[in-house]
Each structure stands twice: as structure tokens, then as C-alpha cells.
Backbone and ligand atoms as CSV (ligand in chain L), in Angstrom:
chain,resi,resn,atom,element,x,y,z
A,1,MET,N,N,231.972,196.198,34.870
A,1,MET,CA,C,232.795,195.815,33.726
A,1,MET,C,C,234.174,196.481,33.772
A,2,ILE,N,N,234.184,197.805,34.031
A,2,ILE,CA,C,235.466,198.504,34.123
A,2,ILE,C,C,236.253,197.959,35.315
A,3,THR,N,N,235.532,197.730,36.414
A,3,THR,CA,C,236.167,197.192,37.616
A,3,THR,C,C,236.937,195.919,37.286
A,4,GLN,N,N,236.273,195.012,36.571
A,4,GLN,CA,C,236.914,193.744,36.200
A,4,GLN,C,C,238.107,193.962,35.279
A,5,ALA,N,N,237.920,194.863,34.308
A,5,ALA,CA,C,238.984,195.126,33.342
A,5,ALA,C,C,240.217,195.698,34.046
A,6,VAL,N,N,240.003,196.587,35.018
A,6,VAL,CA,C,241.144,197.183,35.729
A,6,VAL,C,C,241.869,196.117,36.546
A,7,ARG,N,N,241.104,195.215,37.147
A,7,ARG,CA,C,241.722,194.095,37.871
A,7,ARG,C,C,242.624,193.292,36.935
A,8,GLN,N,N,242.112,193.059,35.720
A,8,GLN,CA,C,242.892,192.285,34.743
A,8,GLN,C,C,244.162,193.023,34.330
A,9,ILE,N,N,244.044,194.323,34.138
A,9,ILE,CA,C,245.242,195.107,33.760
A,9,ILE,C,C,246.278,195.030,34.874
A,10,LEU,N,N,245.830,195.198,36.123
A,10,LEU,CA,C,246.763,195.139,37.256
A,10,LEU,C,C,247.482,193.798,37.287
A,11,THR,N,N,246.716,192.728,37.088
A,11,THR,CA,C,247.319,191.397,37.075
A,11,THR,C,C,248.301,191.269,35.917
A,12,ALA,N,N,247.887,191.756,34.754
A,12,ALA,CA,C,248.712,191.624,33.549
A,12,ALA,C,C,250.050,192.349,33.671
A,13,VAL,N,N,250.062,193.504,34.372
A,13,VAL,CA,C,251.341,194.215,34.502
A,13,VAL,C,C,252.192,193.637,35.637
A,14,GLY,N,N,251.678,192.616,36.333
A,14,GLY,CA,C,252.467,191.950,37.360
A,14,GLY,C,C,252.137,192.383,38.777
A,15,GLU,N,N,251.041,193.094,38.937
A,15,GLU,CA,C,250.622,193.517,40.271
A,15,GLU,C,C,249.731,192.454,40.913
A,16,ASP,N,N,249.547,192.603,42.218
A,16,ASP,CA,C,248.590,191.761,42.935
A,16,ASP,C,C,247.381,192.623,43.280
A,17,PRO,N,N,246.279,192.474,42.535
A,17,PRO,CA,C,245.127,193.351,42.765
A,17,PRO,C,C,244.482,193.153,44.136
A,18,ASP,N,N,244.911,192.138,44.855
A,18,ASP,CA,C,244.328,191.904,46.186
A,18,ASP,C,C,245.166,192.479,47.321
A,19,ARG,N,N,246.305,193.074,46.984
A,19,ARG,CA,C,247.079,193.657,48.085
A,19,ARG,C,C,246.354,194.902,48.588
A,20,PRO,N,N,246.530,195.227,49.900
A,20,PRO,CA,C,245.697,196.265,50.534
A,20,PRO,C,C,245.631,197.578,49.748
A,21,GLY,N,N,246.760,198.037,49.246
A,21,GLY,CA,C,246.754,199.331,48.544
A,21,GLY,C,C,245.927,199.339,47.271
A,22,LEU,N,N,245.687,198.166,46.696
A,22,LEU,CA,C,245.016,198.103,45.392
A,22,LEU,C,C,243.581,197.588,45.451
A,23,VAL,N,N,243.167,197.072,46.629
A,23,VAL,CA,C,241.855,196.412,46.700
A,23,VAL,C,C,240.732,197.290,46.164
A,24,GLU,N,N,240.751,198.552,46.515
A,24,GLU,CA,C,239.642,199.421,46.104
A,24,GLU,C,C,239.905,200.157,44.791
A,25,THR,N,N,241.093,199.938,44.224
A,25,THR,CA,C,241.460,200.700,43.027
A,25,THR,C,C,240.528,200.450,41.831
A,26,PRO,N,N,240.194,199.194,41.501
A,26,PRO,CA,C,239.322,198.994,40.333
A,26,PRO,C,C,237.979,199.730,40.448
A,27,ASP,N,N,237.377,199.726,41.628
A,27,ASP,CA,C,236.116,200.460,41.823
A,27,ASP,C,C,236.320,201.955,41.657
A,28,ARG,N,N,237.437,202.410,42.241
A,28,ARG,CA,C,237.728,203.846,42.174
A,28,ARG,C,C,237.940,204.290,40.724
A,29,VAL,N,N,238.687,203.488,39.968
A,29,VAL,CA,C,238.944,203.825,38.559
A,29,VAL,C,C,237.634,203.821,37.775
A,30,ALA,N,N,236.764,202.856,38.070
A,30,ALA,CA,C,235.480,202.791,37.373
A,30,ALA,C,C,234.669,204.069,37.608
A,31,ARG,N,N,234.645,204.541,38.855
A,31,ARG,CA,C,233.908,205.786,39.155
A,31,ARG,C,C,234.550,206.978,38.462
A,32,MET,N,N,235.883,206.970,38.435
A,32,MET,CA,C,236.587,208.084,37.793
A,32,MET,C,C,236.315,208.095,36.285
A,33,TYR,N,N,236.325,206.934,35.657
A,33,TYR,CA,C,236.067,206.870,34.217
A,33,TYR,C,C,234.659,207.358,33.901
A,34,ALA,N,N,233.702,207.031,34.768
A,34,ALA,CA,C,232.336,207.508,34.542
A,34,ALA,C,C,232.320,209.026,34.465
A,35,GLU,N,N,233.187,209.644,35.251
A,35,GLU,CA,C,233.235,211.105,35.266
A,35,GLU,C,C,234.013,211.659,34.068
A,36,VAL,N,N,235.220,211.135,33.837
A,36,VAL,CA,C,236.036,211.740,32.774
A,36,VAL,C,C,235.559,211.353,31.363
A,37,PHE,N,N,234.741,210.317,31.273
A,37,PHE,CA,C,234.179,209.948,29.966
A,37,PHE,C,C,232.673,210.194,29.907
A,38,SER,N,N,232.192,211.135,30.700
A,38,SER,CA,C,230.742,211.327,30.832
A,38,SER,C,C,230.072,211.751,29.523
A,39,SER,N,N,230.824,212.332,28.603
A,39,SER,CA,C,230.200,212.797,27.353
A,39,SER,C,C,229.828,211.645,26.424
A,40,LEU,N,N,230.317,210.446,26.717
A,40,LEU,CA,C,229.987,209.318,25.844
A,40,LEU,C,C,228.514,208.945,25.942
A,41,GLU,N,N,227.877,209.293,27.071
A,41,GLU,CA,C,226.445,208.982,27.224
A,41,GLU,C,C,225.592,209.919,26.385
A,42,ASP,N,N,226.087,211.121,26.183
A,42,ASP,CA,C,225.292,212.148,25.542
A,42,ASP,C,C,226.087,212.679,24.357
A,43,ARG,N,N,225.690,212.294,23.184
A,43,ARG,CA,C,226.515,212.598,22.007
A,43,ARG,C,C,226.354,214.040,21.521
A,44,GLU,N,N,225.269,214.683,21.895
A,44,GLU,CA,C,224.997,216.010,21.350
A,44,GLU,C,C,224.986,217.062,22.450
A,45,PHE,N,N,225.620,218.191,22.202
A,45,PHE,CA,C,225.667,219.271,23.190
A,45,PHE,C,C,224.330,220.005,23.201
A,46,LYS,N,N,223.614,219.925,24.326
A,46,LYS,CA,C,222.291,220.558,24.388
A,46,LYS,C,C,222.193,221.597,25.498
A,47,ASP,N,N,223.251,221.688,26.283
A,47,ASP,CA,C,223.196,222.536,27.474
A,47,ASP,C,C,223.541,223.997,27.137
A,48,TYR,N,N,222.687,224.659,26.383
A,48,TYR,CA,C,222.971,226.051,26.029
A,48,TYR,C,C,221.670,226.776,25.721
A,49,LYS,N,N,221.766,228.086,25.659
A,49,LYS,CA,C,220.638,228.906,25.268
A,49,LYS,C,C,221.169,230.034,24.389
A,50,ILE,N,N,220.464,230.322,23.317
A,50,ILE,CA,C,220.862,231.425,22.440
A,50,ILE,C,C,219.979,232.635,22.758
A,51,PHE,N,N,220.600,233.792,22.902
A,51,PHE,CA,C,219.857,235.013,23.227
A,51,PHE,C,C,219.916,235.989,22.059
A,52,ASP,N,N,218.924,236.909,22.043
A,52,ASP,CA,C,218.983,238.027,21.106
A,52,ASP,C,C,219.562,239.219,21.828
A,53,SER,N,N,220.676,239.708,21.287
A,53,SER,CA,C,221.303,240.877,21.892
A,53,SER,C,C,220.468,242.120,21.593
A,54,ASP,N,N,220.493,243.106,22.523
A,54,ASP,CA,C,219.691,244.322,22.342
A,54,ASP,C,C,220.226,245.188,21.211
A,55,HIS,N,N,221.544,245.159,21.036
A,55,HIS,CA,C,222.104,245.942,19.947
A,55,HIS,C,C,222.789,244.998,18.969
A,56,ASP,N,N,222.949,245.461,17.768
A,56,ASP,CA,C,223.492,244.598,16.726
A,56,ASP,C,C,225.013,244.539,16.845
A,57,GLN,N,N,225.463,243.756,17.799
A,57,GLN,CA,C,226.882,243.696,18.113
A,57,GLN,C,C,227.650,242.908,17.052
A,58,ASP,N,N,228.758,243.476,16.589
A,58,ASP,CA,C,229.559,242.706,15.650
A,58,ASP,C,C,231.041,242.726,16.049
A,59,GLU,N,N,231.288,242.929,17.353
A,59,GLU,CA,C,232.655,242.895,17.869
A,59,GLU,C,C,232.979,241.483,18.357
A,60,ILE,N,N,234.286,241.213,18.480
A,60,ILE,CA,C,234.731,239.899,18.947
A,60,ILE,C,C,234.312,239.662,20.401
A,61,VAL,N,N,233.686,238.531,20.653
A,61,VAL,CA,C,233.425,238.080,22.023
A,61,VAL,C,C,234.486,237.026,22.342
A,62,LEU,N,N,235.232,237.226,23.429
A,62,LEU,CA,C,236.369,236.341,23.711
A,62,LEU,C,C,236.285,235.791,25.135
A,63,VAL,N,N,236.371,234.476,25.258
A,63,VAL,CA,C,236.525,233.849,26.568
A,63,VAL,C,C,237.905,233.199,26.553
A,64,LYS,N,N,238.787,233.702,27.411
A,64,LYS,CA,C,240.193,233.318,27.326
A,64,LYS,C,C,240.584,232.304,28.408
A,65,ASP,N,N,241.458,231.376,28.036
A,65,ASP,CA,C,242.103,230.470,28.994
A,65,ASP,C,C,241.139,229.664,29.859
A,66,ILE,N,N,240.208,229.004,29.228
A,66,ILE,CA,C,239.305,228.084,29.936
A,66,ILE,C,C,240.085,226.790,30.181
A,67,PRO,N,N,240.237,226.345,31.431
A,67,PRO,CA,C,240.984,225.102,31.651
A,67,PRO,C,C,240.201,223.885,31.174
A,68,PHE,N,N,240.915,222.880,30.673
A,68,PHE,CA,C,240.246,221.636,30.295
A,68,PHE,C,C,241.140,220.452,30.634
A,69,TYR,N,N,240.527,219.297,30.808
A,69,TYR,CA,C,241.236,218.033,31.068
A,69,TYR,C,C,240.598,216.972,30.206
A,70,SER,N,N,241.437,216.221,29.467
A,70,SER,CA,C,240.888,215.186,28.613
A,70,SER,C,C,241.809,213.972,28.612
A,71,MET,N,N,241.393,212.936,27.876
A,71,MET,CA,C,242.171,211.705,27.787
A,71,MET,C,C,242.502,211.426,26.328
A,72,CYS,N,N,243.787,211.254,26.061
A,72,CYS,CA,C,244.248,210.963,24.715
A,72,CYS,C,C,243.725,209.597,24.265
A,73,GLU,N,N,243.114,209.573,23.085
A,73,GLU,CA,C,242.497,208.323,22.627
A,73,GLU,C,C,243.538,207.304,22.149
A,74,HIS,N,N,244.771,207.717,21.982
A,74,HIS,CA,C,245.800,206.771,21.558
A,74,HIS,C,C,246.433,206.024,22.735
A,75,HIS,N,N,246.496,206.672,23.906
A,75,HIS,CA,C,247.203,206.072,25.039
A,75,HIS,C,C,246.379,206.022,26.322
A,76,LEU,N,N,245.184,206.623,26.312
A,76,LEU,CA,C,244.383,206.755,27.536
A,76,LEU,C,C,245.186,207.392,28.664
A,77,LEU,N,N,245.946,208.397,28.307
A,77,LEU,CA,C,246.646,209.211,29.293
A,77,LEU,C,C,246.119,210.638,29.188
A,78,PRO,N,N,246.181,211.380,30.288
A,78,PRO,CA,C,245.606,212.725,30.258
A,78,PRO,C,C,246.380,213.689,29.363
A,79,PHE,N,N,245.645,214.580,28.747
A,79,PHE,CA,C,246.236,215.810,28.221
A,79,PHE,C,C,245.352,216.946,28.705
A,80,PHE,N,N,245.980,218.083,28.984
A,80,PHE,CA,C,245.219,219.160,29.629
A,80,PHE,C,C,245.867,220.504,29.325
A,81,GLY,N,N,245.098,221.543,29.479
A,81,GLY,CA,C,245.618,222.875,29.188
A,81,GLY,C,C,244.515,223.898,29.216
A,82,THR,N,N,244.572,224.826,28.263
A,82,THR,CA,C,243.568,225.893,28.227
A,82,THR,C,C,243.036,226.074,26.811
A,83,VAL,N,N,241.800,226.554,26.772
A,83,VAL,CA,C,241.153,226.843,25.502
A,83,VAL,C,C,240.716,228.304,25.509
A,84,SER,N,N,241.014,229.016,24.444
A,84,SER,CA,C,240.455,230.350,24.261
A,84,SER,C,C,239.485,230.286,23.093
A,85,VAL,N,N,238.275,230.809,23.325
A,85,VAL,CA,C,237.218,230.742,22.320
A,85,VAL,C,C,236.756,232.155,21.993
A,86,ALA,N,N,236.713,232.473,20.713
A,86,ALA,CA,C,236.210,233.778,20.290
A,86,ALA,C,C,235.172,233.585,19.195
A,87,TYR,N,N,234.176,234.479,19.186
A,87,TYR,CA,C,233.255,234.480,18.053
A,87,TYR,C,C,232.783,235.897,17.784
A,88,ILE,N,N,232.300,236.101,16.586
A,88,ILE,CA,C,231.713,237.386,16.216
A,88,ILE,C,C,230.235,237.141,15.936
A,89,PRO,N,N,229.349,237.739,16.741
A,89,PRO,CA,C,227.916,237.473,16.588
A,89,PRO,C,C,227.395,237.923,15.218
A,90,LYS,N,N,226.359,237.253,14.783
A,90,LYS,CA,C,225.661,237.679,13.565
A,90,LYS,C,C,224.175,237.801,13.890
A,91,ASP,N,N,223.514,238.787,13.344
A,91,ASP,CA,C,222.089,239.040,13.577
A,91,ASP,C,C,221.761,239.147,15.071
A,92,GLY,N,N,222.712,239.633,15.866
A,92,GLY,CA,C,222.465,239.839,17.292
A,92,GLY,C,C,222.334,238.572,18.118
A,93,LYS,N,N,222.695,237.428,17.532
A,93,LYS,CA,C,222.583,236.154,18.269
A,93,LYS,C,C,223.823,235.950,19.147
A,94,ILE,N,N,223.583,235.764,20.440
A,94,ILE,CA,C,224.690,235.507,21.357
A,94,ILE,C,C,224.380,234.284,22.229
A,95,ILE,N,N,225.439,233.705,22.780
A,95,ILE,CA,C,225.275,232.527,23.652
A,95,ILE,C,C,225.696,232.939,25.064
A,96,GLY,N,N,225.000,232.399,26.084
A,96,GLY,CA,C,225.380,232.679,27.464
A,96,GLY,C,C,226.843,232.311,27.669
A,97,LEU,N,N,227.621,233.249,28.221
A,97,LEU,CA,C,229.078,233.035,28.293
A,97,LEU,C,C,229.462,231.825,29.130
A,98,SER,N,N,228.659,231.494,30.137
A,98,SER,CA,C,228.979,230.339,30.987
A,98,SER,C,C,228.839,229.026,30.215
A,99,LYS,N,N,228.155,229.082,29.064
A,99,LYS,CA,C,227.949,227.848,28.293
A,99,LYS,C,C,229.187,227.467,27.490
A,100,ILE,N,N,230.072,228.416,27.267
A,100,ILE,CA,C,231.274,228.085,26.485
A,100,ILE,C,C,232.200,227.150,27.281
A,101,PRO,N,N,232.468,227.418,28.572
A,101,PRO,CA,C,233.221,226.414,29.355
A,101,PRO,C,C,232.493,225.064,29.427
A,102,ARG,N,N,231.152,225.099,29.437
A,102,ARG,CA,C,230.406,223.821,29.435
A,102,ARG,C,C,230.664,223.043,28.147
A,103,LEU,N,N,230.707,223.777,27.044
A,103,LEU,CA,C,230.989,223.127,25.753
A,103,LEU,C,C,232.411,222.550,25.746
A,104,VAL,N,N,233.351,223.285,26.336
A,104,VAL,CA,C,234.734,222.799,26.425
A,104,VAL,C,C,234.766,221.489,27.226
A,105,ASP,N,N,234.056,221.462,28.354
A,105,ASP,CA,C,233.960,220.224,29.151
A,105,ASP,C,C,233.335,219.102,28.334
A,106,PHE,N,N,232.275,219.442,27.635
A,106,PHE,CA,C,231.532,218.432,26.886
A,106,PHE,C,C,232.411,217.730,25.849
A,107,VAL,N,N,233.167,218.501,25.085
A,107,VAL,CA,C,233.992,217.862,24.045
A,107,VAL,C,C,235.227,217.160,24.634
A,108,SER,N,N,235.593,217.530,25.887
A,108,SER,CA,C,236.798,216.945,26.501
A,108,SER,C,C,236.545,215.638,27.228
A,109,HIS,N,N,235.312,215.403,27.660
A,109,HIS,CA,C,235.033,214.268,28.538
A,109,HIS,C,C,234.773,212.980,27.766
A,110,LYS,N,N,235.764,212.591,26.990
A,110,LYS,CA,C,235.733,211.325,26.243
A,110,LYS,C,C,237.147,211.084,25.730
A,111,PRO,N,N,237.460,209.866,25.310
A,111,PRO,CA,C,238.776,209.665,24.708
A,111,PRO,C,C,238.815,210.431,23.395
A,112,THR,N,N,239.798,211.314,23.229
A,112,THR,CA,C,239.819,212.146,22.029
A,112,THR,C,C,241.224,212.686,21.789
A,113,LEU,N,N,241.355,213.594,20.848
A,113,LEU,CA,C,242.641,214.206,20.528
A,113,LEU,C,C,242.505,215.724,20.601
A,114,GLN,N,N,243.616,216.386,20.818
A,114,GLN,CA,C,243.574,217.844,20.914
A,114,GLN,C,C,243.006,218.479,19.628
A,115,GLU,N,N,243.391,217.912,18.484
A,115,GLU,CA,C,242.892,218.439,17.208
A,115,GLU,C,C,241.374,218.330,17.132
A,116,ASN,N,N,240.835,217.224,17.648
A,116,ASN,CA,C,239.377,217.029,17.604
A,116,ASN,C,C,238.655,218.003,18.518
A,117,ILE,N,N,239.198,218.183,19.734
A,117,ILE,CA,C,238.598,219.125,20.672
A,117,ILE,C,C,238.503,220.511,20.038
A,118,THR,N,N,239.610,220.924,19.424
A,118,THR,CA,C,239.688,222.243,18.795
A,118,THR,C,C,238.595,222.396,17.734
A,119,ALA,N,N,238.511,221.411,16.850
A,119,ALA,CA,C,237.539,221.481,15.761
A,119,ALA,C,C,236.100,221.350,16.265
A,120,GLU,N,N,235.869,220.470,17.240
A,120,GLU,CA,C,234.497,220.250,17.713
A,120,GLU,C,C,233.917,221.470,18.405
A,121,ILE,N,N,234.741,222.174,19.175
A,121,ILE,CA,C,234.255,223.396,19.826
A,121,ILE,C,C,233.826,224.395,18.749
A,122,ALA,N,N,234.691,224.592,17.754
A,122,ALA,CA,C,234.402,225.567,16.696
A,122,ALA,C,C,233.182,225.149,15.879
A,123,GLN,N,N,233.135,223.884,15.499
A,123,GLN,CA,C,232.032,223.433,14.638
A,123,GLN,C,C,230.702,223.441,15.378
A,124,THR,N,N,230.716,223.116,16.681
A,124,THR,CA,C,229.473,223.166,17.452
A,124,THR,C,C,228.964,224.598,17.539
A,125,LEU,N,N,229.866,225.544,17.814
A,125,LEU,CA,C,229.441,226.948,17.886
A,125,LEU,C,C,228.937,227.427,16.530
A,126,ASP,N,N,229.642,227.063,15.461
A,126,ASP,CA,C,229.173,227.425,14.124
A,126,ASP,C,C,227.768,226.892,13.879
A,127,HIS,N,N,227.526,225.674,14.348
A,127,HIS,CA,C,226.252,225.001,14.112
A,127,HIS,C,C,225.112,225.620,14.926
A,128,ILE,N,N,225.328,225.845,16.222
A,128,ILE,CA,C,224.216,226.286,17.074
A,128,ILE,C,C,224.017,227.799,17.054
A,129,LEU,N,N,225.079,228.550,16.757
A,129,LEU,CA,C,225.018,230.006,16.878
A,129,LEU,C,C,225.022,230.698,15.511
A,130,LYS,N,N,225.551,230.047,14.511
A,130,LYS,CA,C,225.709,230.616,13.170
A,130,LYS,C,C,226.274,232.036,13.215
A,131,PRO,N,N,227.443,232.172,13.822
A,131,PRO,CA,C,228.053,233.495,13.953
A,131,PRO,C,C,228.779,233.909,12.677
A,132,ALA,N,N,229.333,235.142,12.687
A,132,ALA,CA,C,230.107,235.598,11.532
A,132,ALA,C,C,231.460,234.890,11.471
A,133,GLY,N,N,231.901,234.329,12.598
A,133,GLY,CA,C,233.162,233.592,12.612
A,133,GLY,C,C,233.458,233.049,13.995
A,134,VAL,N,N,234.254,231.983,14.046
A,134,VAL,CA,C,234.667,231.374,15.312
A,134,VAL,C,C,236.177,231.158,15.276
A,135,ALA,N,N,236.825,231.387,16.420
A,135,ALA,CA,C,238.247,231.065,16.561
A,135,ALA,C,C,238.423,230.262,17.847
A,136,VAL,N,N,239.156,229.163,17.744
A,136,VAL,CA,C,239.440,228.338,18.918
A,136,VAL,C,C,240.946,228.085,18.957
A,137,ILE,N,N,241.555,228.383,20.109
A,137,ILE,CA,C,242.993,228.165,20.280
A,137,ILE,C,C,243.192,227.289,21.511
A,138,VAL,N,N,243.793,226.123,21.322
A,138,VAL,CA,C,243.986,225.177,22.421
A,138,VAL,C,C,245.484,224.996,22.662
A,139,LYS,N,N,245.885,225.147,23.919
A,139,LYS,CA,C,247.272,224.865,24.311
A,139,LYS,C,C,247.229,223.750,25.332
A,140,ALA,N,N,248.052,222.716,25.121
A,140,ALA,CA,C,247.954,221.570,26.025
A,140,ALA,C,C,249.288,220.881,26.247
A,141,ARG,N,N,249.383,220.223,27.401
A,141,ARG,CA,C,250.483,219.305,27.696
A,141,ARG,C,C,249.940,217.886,27.633
A,142,HIS,N,N,250.734,217.007,27.038
A,142,HIS,CA,C,250.289,215.633,26.829
A,142,HIS,C,C,251.139,214.676,27.654
A,143,MET,N,N,250.490,213.964,28.576
A,143,MET,CA,C,251.233,213.006,29.396
A,143,MET,C,C,251.816,211.878,28.564
A,144,CYS,N,N,251.183,211.540,27.435
A,144,CYS,CA,C,251.741,210.463,26.605
A,144,CYS,C,C,253.036,210.896,25.927
A,145,MET,N,N,253.249,212.209,25.810
A,145,MET,CA,C,254.536,212.689,25.293
A,145,MET,C,C,255.549,212.833,26.425
A,146,GLU,N,N,255.059,213.291,27.578
A,146,GLU,CA,C,255.991,213.659,28.651
A,146,GLU,C,C,256.438,212.469,29.492
A,147,MET,N,N,255.571,211.451,29.638
A,147,MET,CA,C,255.894,210.340,30.537
A,147,MET,C,C,256.674,209.233,29.843
A,148,ARG,N,N,256.629,209.242,28.519
A,148,ARG,CA,C,257.235,208.122,27.814
A,148,ARG,C,C,258.078,208.624,26.646
A,149,GLY,N,N,258.908,207.706,26.100
A,149,GLY,CA,C,259.710,208.039,24.932
A,149,GLY,C,C,260.594,209.250,25.175
A,150,VAL,N,N,260.655,210.116,24.165
A,150,VAL,CA,C,261.436,211.343,24.316
A,150,VAL,C,C,260.734,212.237,25.326
A,151,LYS,N,N,261.343,212.397,26.469
A,151,LYS,CA,C,260.681,213.139,27.542
A,151,LYS,C,C,260.861,214.642,27.344
A,152,LYS,N,N,259.922,215.214,26.625
A,152,LYS,CA,C,259.955,216.655,26.422
A,152,LYS,C,C,259.013,217.282,27.434
A,153,THR,N,N,259.453,217.407,28.653
A,153,THR,CA,C,258.567,217.938,29.681
A,153,THR,C,C,258.258,219.401,29.429
A,154,ASN,N,N,257.050,219.746,29.794
A,154,ASN,CA,C,256.586,221.132,29.708
A,154,ASN,C,C,256.426,221.686,28.295
A,155,SER,N,N,256.624,220.835,27.291
A,155,SER,CA,C,256.416,221.365,25.952
A,155,SER,C,C,254.913,221.444,25.686
A,156,GLN,N,N,254.509,222.536,25.085
A,156,GLN,CA,C,253.092,222.761,24.831
A,156,GLN,C,C,252.772,222.518,23.375
A,157,THR,N,N,251.614,221.918,23.140
A,157,THR,CA,C,251.136,221.750,21.779
A,157,THR,C,C,250.006,222.748,21.562
A,158,ARG,N,N,250.075,223.454,20.451
A,158,ARG,CA,C,249.086,224.474,20.181
A,158,ARG,C,C,248.319,224.090,18.928
A,159,THR,N,N,246.986,224.125,19.009
A,159,THR,CA,C,246.162,223.871,17.831
A,159,THR,C,C,245.145,224.993,17.683
A,160,THR,N,N,244.787,225.289,16.455
A,160,THR,CA,C,243.851,226.389,16.204
A,160,THR,C,C,242.812,225.981,15.173
A,161,TYR,N,N,241.683,226.652,15.234
A,161,TYR,CA,C,240.643,226.466,14.218
A,161,TYR,C,C,239.998,227.822,13.989
A,162,TYR,N,N,239.963,228.266,12.762
A,162,TYR,CA,C,239.343,229.547,12.432
A,162,TYR,C,C,238.260,229.329,11.390
A,163,SER,N,N,237.125,229.957,11.596
A,163,SER,CA,C,236.090,229.892,10.568
A,163,SER,C,C,235.595,231.299,10.267
A,164,GLY,N,N,234.941,231.433,9.132
A,164,GLY,CA,C,234.297,232.690,8.734
A,164,GLY,C,C,235.248,233.872,8.752
A,165,ALA,N,N,234.836,234.936,9.456
A,165,ALA,CA,C,235.589,236.191,9.458
A,165,ALA,C,C,237.012,236.016,9.974
A,166,PHE,N,N,237.233,235.013,10.823
A,166,PHE,CA,C,238.573,234.817,11.393
A,166,PHE,C,C,239.573,234.275,10.369
A,167,LYS,N,N,239.092,233.964,9.186
A,167,LYS,CA,C,240.028,233.538,8.148
A,167,LYS,C,C,240.737,234.739,7.523
A,168,THR,N,N,240.223,235.956,7.750
A,168,THR,CA,C,240.879,237.136,7.193
A,168,THR,C,C,241.952,237.642,8.151
A,169,PRO,N,N,243.111,238.058,7.607
A,169,PRO,CA,C,244.243,238.465,8.443
A,169,PRO,C,C,243.902,239.595,9.415
A,170,GLN,N,N,243.087,240.564,8.976
A,170,GLN,CA,C,242.767,241.704,9.834
A,170,GLN,C,C,242.030,241.256,11.104
A,171,THR,N,N,241.030,240.405,10.957
A,171,THR,CA,C,240.254,239.926,12.107
A,171,THR,C,C,241.129,239.071,13.015
A,172,ARG,N,N,241.980,238.280,12.391
A,172,ARG,CA,C,242.906,237.427,13.133
A,172,ARG,C,C,243.841,238.294,13.988
A,173,GLN,N,N,244.270,239.419,13.403
A,173,GLN,CA,C,245.170,240.321,14.114
A,173,GLN,C,C,244.442,240.985,15.286
A,174,ASP,N,N,243.190,241.380,15.070
A,174,ASP,CA,C,242.370,241.950,16.155
A,174,ASP,C,C,242.280,240.959,17.313
A,175,LEU,N,N,242.076,239.699,16.959
A,175,LEU,CA,C,241.965,238.658,17.987
A,175,LEU,C,C,243.260,238.528,18.768
A,176,MET,N,N,244.392,238.509,18.060
A,176,MET,CA,C,245.685,238.373,18.735
A,176,MET,C,C,245.920,239.531,19.712
A,177,LEU,N,N,245.527,240.745,19.301
A,177,LEU,CA,C,245.682,241.907,20.189
A,177,LEU,C,C,244.815,241.735,21.434
A,178,GLN,N,N,243.590,241.244,21.241
A,178,GLN,CA,C,242.687,241.042,22.388
A,178,GLN,C,C,243.203,239.950,23.318
A,179,LEU,N,N,243.784,238.905,22.714
A,179,LEU,CA,C,244.320,237.816,23.539
A,179,LEU,C,C,245.451,238.320,24.420
A,180,GLN,N,N,246.227,239.261,23.904
A,180,GLN,CA,C,247.317,239.815,24.692
A,180,GLN,C,C,246.801,240.791,25.743
A,181,ALA,N,N,245.692,241.465,25.422
A,181,ALA,CA,C,245.203,242.543,26.292
A,181,ALA,C,C,244.442,242.019,27.510
A,182,VAL,N,N,243.656,240.955,27.330
A,182,VAL,CA,C,242.770,240.504,28.420
A,182,VAL,C,C,243.570,240.060,29.633
L,1,ZN,ZN,ZN,248.651,209.943,23.295
């Protein structure tokens, strides 16, 4: 289906989908879409495990600058950048650190918006981990801004989501210091 649709788009923009350089393009795009939109098959994030920490930790856990790649739902063009995720455990509940980049991938692999990615990461962690607070900071470049219209190349868009303890200025300040230190 995607293969056919890509052929139609190529024809519609005035290309010849049968010329040598393009013959395999519709198949290739179809395989690529299966990968970059893989989260559409699985609506719920299940790839995680919650552990009980040995000590009652209540310090900020921070995973900084996780790279992500996604597709803007308004233009189907890539936007990409980094995500920093912080949480403060409650009742000794912690999540395997490797699962946080998996969650970032999970929310990114569908047509979406930077604001949604930011909120979904935070809300999923709030839901599965029930921590004292979550902070998510996303910085991204958007090809739909840079390739078209006003060409503001290299401009970064920053979005944030804070829940629980991170709504207080003191905790927010602790986080900012840690973000600079790591
Ligand atoms: Zn866009």
C-alpha cells in the first residue's frame, strides 16, 4: 500500500517513477516507514521493568541527552534532537536506566509533535513508576521549519514538562545544576 502511494506521489510531483534511480524507491520508503512508524503497531509501552531499590533513594535520577528521531505529523518531515529525562523515585521504586531511551524511541516512532513527545514520556513514567516527580526537556531541530518558508537553520525548539516535585523552584534549580554538571 505504501509502495503504491509513494509511486503516486512521485508521479504527482512530476517525476517518472520508472526511471532507474527511482524504481526501487517506493519499496525502500515502505520499509523505512515500517521502521520509523513502528510504534503505531503497539500503542502501549510495555518494554520495562520496575525494581525495588535497596535504599530509600530520593535523589534526582537523570539521563541526559538521549538522541531521538521523529516525524512531524503536520508535514511528515523529520524532527530530531535530544531528550533529557529526570525523575525522583518514591518508595524505592526505580526503572532500569536502559528503558528510558527505549521509552524515548517508543514515543518518537510515529507521526507526532515535539510537545506530544515531551508530555508522553513524562506521563508514561508518572503512570508506570509513580515517582515523586518527572522532568522532561526536549531540544529539537525541525526540518519543516528549516527546509521551507522562513529558513531559520539551526534554530532549536525547546519543550519541557514537569510534574510533582519538579514543579517547585528548588527542585527545578537542583535539576538545572545537574544538567550543567553531567
Ligand atoms: Zn511540521
